[in-house]
py3Dmol code that shows the C-alpha trace and the ligand (Angstrom):
import py3Dmol

protein = """\
ATOM      1  CA  UNK A   1     -48.235  84.022 -18.543  1.00  0.00           C
ATOM      2  CA  UNK A   2     -50.315  83.376 -15.430  1.00  0.00           C
ATOM      3  CA  UNK A   3     -51.985  86.079 -13.374  1.00  0.00           C
ATOM      4  CA  UNK A   4     -49.876  87.687 -10.629  1.00  0.00           C
ATOM      5  CA  UNK A   5     -50.714  86.382  -7.165  1.00  0.00           C
ATOM      6  CA  UNK A   6     -52.807  88.709  -4.989  1.00  0.00           C
ATOM      7  CA  UNK A   7     -50.643  90.843  -2.681  1.00  0.00           C
ATOM      8  CA  UNK A   8     -53.216  90.256   0.065  1.00  0.00           C
ATOM      9  CA  UNK A   9     -54.726  86.762  -0.292  1.00  0.00           C
ATOM     10  CA  UNK A  10     -57.594  87.555   2.065  1.00  0.00           C
ATOM     11  CA  UNK A  11     -58.646  90.765   0.290  1.00  0.00           C
ATOM     12  CA  UNK A  12     -60.157  91.462  -3.128  1.00  0.00           C
ATOM     13  CA  UNK A  13     -57.987  91.206  -6.255  1.00  0.00           C
ATOM     14  CA  UNK A  14     -57.310  94.786  -7.404  1.00  0.00           C
ATOM     15  CA  UNK A  15     -56.958  95.703 -11.085  1.00  0.00           C
ATOM     16  CA  UNK A  16     -56.202  99.121 -12.583  1.00  0.00           C
ATOM     17  CA  UNK A  17     -56.731  99.598 -16.334  1.00  0.00           C
ATOM     18  CA  UNK A  18     -54.561 102.324 -17.856  1.00  0.00           C
ATOM     19  CA  UNK A  19     -54.564 104.222 -21.164  1.00  0.00           C
ATOM     20  CA  UNK A  20     -53.277 107.678 -22.142  1.00  0.00           C
ATOM     21  CA  UNK A  21     -56.168 110.030 -21.383  1.00  0.00           C
ATOM     22  CA  UNK A  22     -58.546 107.916 -19.217  1.00  0.00           C
ATOM     23  CA  UNK A  23     -61.497 109.139 -21.244  1.00  0.00           C
ATOM     24  CA  UNK A  24     -61.783 106.468 -24.003  1.00  0.00           C
ATOM     25  CA  UNK A  25     -60.193 103.013 -23.731  1.00  0.00           C
ATOM     26  CA  UNK A  26     -59.544 102.455 -20.028  1.00  0.00           C
ATOM     27  CA  UNK A  27     -62.960 103.679 -18.828  1.00  0.00           C
ATOM     28  CA  UNK A  28     -64.585 101.454 -21.482  1.00  0.00           C
ATOM     29  CA  UNK A  29     -62.476  98.511 -20.267  1.00  0.00           C
ATOM     30  CA  UNK A  30     -63.351  99.279 -16.623  1.00  0.00           C
ATOM     31  CA  UNK A  31     -67.106  99.235 -17.317  1.00  0.00           C
ATOM     32  CA  UNK A  32     -66.994  96.112 -19.502  1.00  0.00           C
ATOM     33  CA  UNK A  33     -64.773  94.200 -17.074  1.00  0.00           C
ATOM     34  CA  UNK A  34     -66.966  95.145 -14.091  1.00  0.00           C
ATOM     35  CA  UNK A  35     -70.055  93.992 -16.004  1.00  0.00           C
ATOM     36  CA  UNK A  36     -68.447  90.646 -16.898  1.00  0.00           C
ATOM     37  CA  UNK A  37     -67.186  90.138 -13.330  1.00  0.00           C
ATOM     38  CA  UNK A  38     -70.678  90.734 -11.936  1.00  0.00           C
ATOM     39  CA  UNK A  39     -72.112  88.218 -14.420  1.00  0.00           C
ATOM     40  CA  UNK A  40     -69.457  85.685 -13.332  1.00  0.00           C
ATOM     41  CA  UNK A  41     -70.331  86.195  -9.641  1.00  0.00           C
ATOM     42  CA  UNK A  42     -66.945  87.809  -8.898  1.00  0.00           C
ATOM     43  CA  UNK A  43     -68.128  91.352  -8.125  1.00  0.00           C
ATOM     44  CA  UNK A  44     -67.112  91.034  -4.451  1.00  0.00           C
ATOM     45  CA  UNK A  45     -63.772  89.392  -5.180  1.00  0.00           C
ATOM     46  CA  UNK A  46     -62.289  91.727  -7.791  1.00  0.00           C
ATOM     47  CA  UNK A  47     -62.025  95.521  -7.741  1.00  0.00           C
ATOM     48  CA  UNK A  48     -61.454  97.473 -10.956  1.00  0.00           C
ATOM     49  CA  UNK A  49     -60.567 101.106 -11.524  1.00  0.00           C
ATOM     50  CA  UNK A  50     -58.896 103.046 -14.333  1.00  0.00           C
ATOM     51  CA  UNK A  51     -56.507 105.927 -14.986  1.00  0.00           C
ATOM     52  CA  UNK A  52     -54.488 107.686 -17.685  1.00  0.00           C
ATOM     53  CA  UNK A  53     -50.737 108.124 -17.881  1.00  0.00           C
ATOM     54  CA  UNK A  54     -51.406 111.741 -18.973  1.00  0.00           C
ATOM     55  CA  UNK A  55     -53.105 114.504 -16.988  1.00  0.00           C
ATOM     56  CA  UNK A  56     -54.873 116.541 -19.711  1.00  0.00           C
ATOM     57  CA  UNK A  57     -58.375 115.241 -18.971  1.00  0.00           C
ATOM     58  CA  UNK A  58     -58.264 114.841 -15.172  1.00  0.00           C
ATOM     59  CA  UNK A  59     -61.766 115.485 -13.776  1.00  0.00           C
ATOM     60  CA  UNK A  60     -63.497 115.087 -17.159  1.00  0.00           C
ATOM     61  CA  UNK A  61     -66.336 112.769 -18.166  1.00  0.00           C
ATOM     62  CA  UNK A  62     -65.773 109.916 -20.552  1.00  0.00           C
ATOM     63  CA  UNK A  63     -65.381 110.916 -24.230  1.00  0.00           C
ATOM     64  CA  UNK A  64     -68.933 111.218 -25.640  1.00  0.00           C
ATOM     65  CA  UNK A  65     -68.172 108.665 -28.386  1.00  0.00           C
ATOM     66  CA  UNK A  66     -66.912 106.162 -25.802  1.00  0.00           C
ATOM     67  CA  UNK A  67     -70.023 106.744 -23.674  1.00  0.00           C
ATOM     68  CA  UNK A  68     -72.466 106.435 -26.593  1.00  0.00           C
ATOM     69  CA  UNK A  69     -70.790 103.212 -27.760  1.00  0.00           C
ATOM     70  CA  UNK A  70     -70.969 101.713 -24.263  1.00  0.00           C
ATOM     71  CA  UNK A  71     -74.614 102.797 -23.897  1.00  0.00           C
ATOM     72  CA  UNK A  72     -75.500 101.224 -27.239  1.00  0.00           C
ATOM     73  CA  UNK A  73     -74.198  97.871 -25.989  1.00  0.00           C
ATOM     74  CA  UNK A  74     -75.871  98.107 -22.573  1.00  0.00           C
ATOM     75  CA  UNK A  75     -72.965  99.155 -20.338  1.00  0.00           C
ATOM     76  CA  UNK A  76     -72.901 101.972 -17.722  1.00  0.00           C
ATOM     77  CA  UNK A  77     -70.982 105.196 -18.427  1.00  0.00           C
ATOM     78  CA  UNK A  78     -70.476 107.253 -15.225  1.00  0.00           C
ATOM     79  CA  UNK A  79     -66.835 108.355 -15.007  1.00  0.00           C
ATOM     80  CA  UNK A  80     -64.403 110.998 -13.709  1.00  0.00           C
ATOM     81  CA  UNK A  81     -60.958 110.864 -15.369  1.00  0.00           C
ATOM     82  CA  UNK A  82     -57.825 110.474 -13.225  1.00  0.00           C
ATOM     83  CA  UNK A  83     -54.078 110.310 -13.803  1.00  0.00           C
ATOM     84  CA  UNK A  84     -52.219 107.172 -12.661  1.00  0.00           C
ATOM     85  CA  UNK A  85     -50.050 107.772  -9.584  1.00  0.00           C
ATOM     86  CA  UNK A  86     -47.031 105.547  -8.802  1.00  0.00           C
ATOM     87  CA  UNK A  87     -48.267 105.589  -5.193  1.00  0.00           C
ATOM     88  CA  UNK A  88     -51.040 103.229  -6.363  1.00  0.00           C
ATOM     89  CA  UNK A  89     -48.639 100.388  -7.273  1.00  0.00           C
ATOM     90  CA  UNK A  90     -48.587  98.787  -3.790  1.00  0.00           C
ATOM     91  CA  UNK A  91     -52.407  98.820  -3.813  1.00  0.00           C
ATOM     92  CA  UNK A  92     -52.875  96.974  -7.101  1.00  0.00           C
ATOM     93  CA  UNK A  93     -52.345  93.305  -7.978  1.00  0.00           C
ATOM     94  CA  UNK A  94     -52.536  93.776 -11.758  1.00  0.00           C
ATOM     95  CA  UNK A  95     -52.058  96.881 -13.902  1.00  0.00           C
ATOM     96  CA  UNK A  96     -53.329  96.537 -17.461  1.00  0.00           C
ATOM     97  CA  UNK A  97     -52.014  98.838 -20.190  1.00  0.00           C
ATOM     98  CA  UNK A  98     -53.966  99.440 -23.377  1.00  0.00           C
ATOM     99  CA  UNK A  99     -50.990  99.885 -25.694  1.00  0.00           C
ATOM    100  CA  UNK A 100     -47.231  99.440 -25.634  1.00  0.00           C
ATOM    101  CA  UNK A 101     -46.615 103.171 -24.988  1.00  0.00           C
ATOM    102  CA  UNK A 102     -48.809 103.010 -21.875  1.00  0.00           C
ATOM    103  CA  UNK A 103     -46.972  99.810 -20.862  1.00  0.00           C
ATOM    104  CA  UNK A 104     -43.537 101.424 -21.268  1.00  0.00           C
ATOM    105  CA  UNK A 105     -44.629 104.511 -19.291  1.00  0.00           C
ATOM    106  CA  UNK A 106     -45.923 102.347 -16.430  1.00  0.00           C
ATOM    107  CA  UNK A 107     -42.813 100.129 -16.394  1.00  0.00           C
ATOM    108  CA  UNK A 108     -40.681 103.287 -16.177  1.00  0.00           C
ATOM    109  CA  UNK A 109     -42.650 104.397 -13.096  1.00  0.00           C
ATOM    110  CA  UNK A 110     -42.556 100.977 -11.378  1.00  0.00           C
ATOM    111  CA  UNK A 111     -40.307 100.841  -8.298  1.00  0.00           C
ATOM    112  CA  UNK A 112     -39.038  97.233  -8.654  1.00  0.00           C
ATOM    113  CA  UNK A 113     -39.115  94.014 -10.721  1.00  0.00           C
ATOM    114  CA  UNK A 114     -41.939  92.501  -8.658  1.00  0.00           C
ATOM    115  CA  UNK A 115     -44.128  95.483  -9.572  1.00  0.00           C
ATOM    116  CA  UNK A 116     -43.071  95.367 -13.246  1.00  0.00           C
ATOM    117  CA  UNK A 117     -44.280  91.758 -13.436  1.00  0.00           C
ATOM    118  CA  UNK A 118     -47.759  92.978 -12.472  1.00  0.00           C
ATOM    119  CA  UNK A 119     -47.962  95.269 -15.541  1.00  0.00           C
ATOM    120  CA  UNK A 120     -49.415  93.548 -18.616  1.00  0.00           C
ATOM    121  CA  UNK A 121     -51.179  94.418 -21.863  1.00  0.00           C
ATOM    122  CA  UNK A 122     -54.957  94.242 -21.410  1.00  0.00           C
ATOM    123  CA  UNK A 123     -55.470  92.577 -24.776  1.00  0.00           C
ATOM    124  CA  UNK A 124     -53.016  89.776 -23.984  1.00  0.00           C
ATOM    125  CA  UNK A 125     -55.987  88.066 -22.282  1.00  0.00           C
ATOM    126  CA  UNK A 126     -57.928  87.840 -25.571  1.00  0.00           C
ATOM    127  CA  UNK A 127     -57.663  84.477 -27.309  1.00  0.00           C
ATOM    128  CA  UNK A 128     -55.833  84.202 -30.626  1.00  0.00           C
ATOM    129  CA  UNK A 129     -53.919  87.477 -30.615  1.00  0.00           C
ATOM    130  CA  UNK A 130     -50.245  87.746 -31.598  1.00  0.00           C
ATOM    131  CA  UNK A 131     -47.370  89.178 -29.564  1.00  0.00           C
ATOM    132  CA  UNK A 132     -47.838  92.637 -27.998  1.00  0.00           C
ATOM    133  CA  UNK A 133     -51.578  92.929 -28.715  1.00  0.00           C
ATOM    134  CA  UNK A 134     -52.759  96.517 -28.312  1.00  0.00           C
ATOM    135  CA  UNK A 135     -56.097  98.288 -28.022  1.00  0.00           C
ATOM    136  CA  UNK A 136     -55.360 101.176 -30.437  1.00  0.00           C
ATOM    137  CA  UNK A 137     -56.062 104.805 -29.495  1.00  0.00           C
ATOM    138  CA  UNK A 138     -59.460 105.765 -31.013  1.00  0.00           C
ATOM    139  CA  UNK A 139     -59.332 109.453 -29.976  1.00  0.00           C
ATOM    140  CA  UNK A 140     -58.379 111.027 -33.324  1.00  0.00           C
ATOM    141  CA  UNK A 141     -60.416 108.623 -35.463  1.00  0.00           C
ATOM    142  CA  UNK A 142     -64.127 108.248 -36.231  1.00  0.00           C
ATOM    143  CA  UNK A 143     -67.017 106.503 -34.460  1.00  0.00           C
ATOM    144  CA  UNK A 144     -66.097 103.163 -36.072  1.00  0.00           C
ATOM    145  CA  UNK A 145     -62.880 103.049 -34.067  1.00  0.00           C
ATOM    146  CA  UNK A 146     -64.899 102.958 -30.866  1.00  0.00           C
ATOM    147  CA  UNK A 147     -66.824  99.862 -31.984  1.00  0.00           C
ATOM    148  CA  UNK A 148     -63.493  98.190 -32.845  1.00  0.00           C
ATOM    149  CA  UNK A 149     -62.159  99.101 -29.406  1.00  0.00           C
ATOM    150  CA  UNK A 150     -65.306  97.799 -27.680  1.00  0.00           C
ATOM    151  CA  UNK A 151     -65.092  94.489 -29.566  1.00  0.00           C
ATOM    152  CA  UNK A 152     -61.406  94.058 -28.633  1.00  0.00           C
ATOM    153  CA  UNK A 153     -62.108  94.931 -24.993  1.00  0.00           C
ATOM    154  CA  UNK A 154     -65.040  92.502 -24.788  1.00  0.00           C
ATOM    155  CA  UNK A 155     -62.875  89.606 -26.019  1.00  0.00           C
ATOM    156  CA  UNK A 156     -60.013  90.424 -23.636  1.00  0.00           C
ATOM    157  CA  UNK A 157     -62.389  90.957 -20.709  1.00  0.00           C
ATOM    158  CA  UNK A 158     -63.929  87.512 -21.184  1.00  0.00           C
ATOM    159  CA  UNK A 159     -60.472  85.925 -21.286  1.00  0.00           C
ATOM    160  CA  UNK A 160     -59.394  87.791 -18.158  1.00  0.00           C
ATOM    161  CA  UNK A 161     -62.566  86.848 -16.253  1.00  0.00           C
ATOM    162  CA  UNK A 162     -61.856  83.208 -17.200  1.00  0.00           C
ATOM    163  CA  UNK A 163     -58.370  83.497 -15.676  1.00  0.00           C
ATOM    164  CA  UNK A 164     -59.716  85.190 -12.546  1.00  0.00           C
ATOM    165  CA  UNK A 165     -62.365  82.476 -12.159  1.00  0.00           C
ATOM    166  CA  UNK A 166     -59.566  79.872 -12.354  1.00  0.00           C
ATOM    167  CA  UNK A 167     -57.460  81.807  -9.830  1.00  0.00           C
ATOM    168  CA  UNK A 168     -60.307  81.894  -7.315  1.00  0.00           C
ATOM    169  CA  UNK A 169     -61.409  78.293  -7.842  1.00  0.00           C
ATOM    170  CA  UNK A 170     -57.794  77.145  -7.198  1.00  0.00           C
ATOM    171  CA  UNK A 171     -57.759  78.857  -3.807  1.00  0.00           C
TER     172      UNK A 171
END
"""
ligand_1 = """\
14
4NP
P -57.576 107.237 -24.299
O -57.699 108.207 -25.579
O -56.112 107.159 -23.970
O -58.126 105.957 -24.776
O -58.398 107.884 -23.198
C -57.113 109.463 -25.645
C -57.747 110.542 -25.072
C -57.193 111.794 -25.176
C -56.003 111.971 -25.856
C -55.361 110.882 -26.430
C -55.915 109.629 -26.320
N -55.429 113.269 -25.976
O -54.392 113.400 -26.647
O -55.989 114.245 -25.436
"""
view = py3Dmol.view(width=600, height=400)
view.addModel(protein, "pdb")
view.setStyle({"model": 0}, {"cartoon": {"style": "trace"}})
view.addModel(ligand_1, "xyz")
view.setStyle({"model": 1}, {"stick": {}})
view.zoomTo()
view.show()
């Protein structure tokens, strides 16, 4: 499935990455994607932010295990958790869910079919994954789960940056 067209062709492409709590997976994906976009020379053309479908951690830092894993692999970690608001839909070109529960919650909030088509699974951009590829919730597991999550996010981020590069070179 190709990337949704930008709502505003003269502005930056706007991506929101969404998980449940916005303290583990989606902040990790935001930092990794921003790093890859900067390396690809697309920092000015693509904006990335993140949010949770839940509100329990609003205002909190990233989970310390998420932050230490990112730091270990050379990524930044500054973060303040937020809850996704349906009012953001008109201001985003692509909304990327980490798992199928997050996807279903976002689709339920979406006002119309055009918006629903902009909601995808983040990991669907990784090469060689099957149908409905998820980034599993690492919150109740051990440190190892965070390395698994980082590895999955890195693969999907590279695939997504490839698609964004193609989108911009076609314009
Ligand atoms: P995240 O992980 O969705 O990747 O940020 C979670 C963080 C907190 C909770 C669940 C998942 N929680 O239940 O508090």
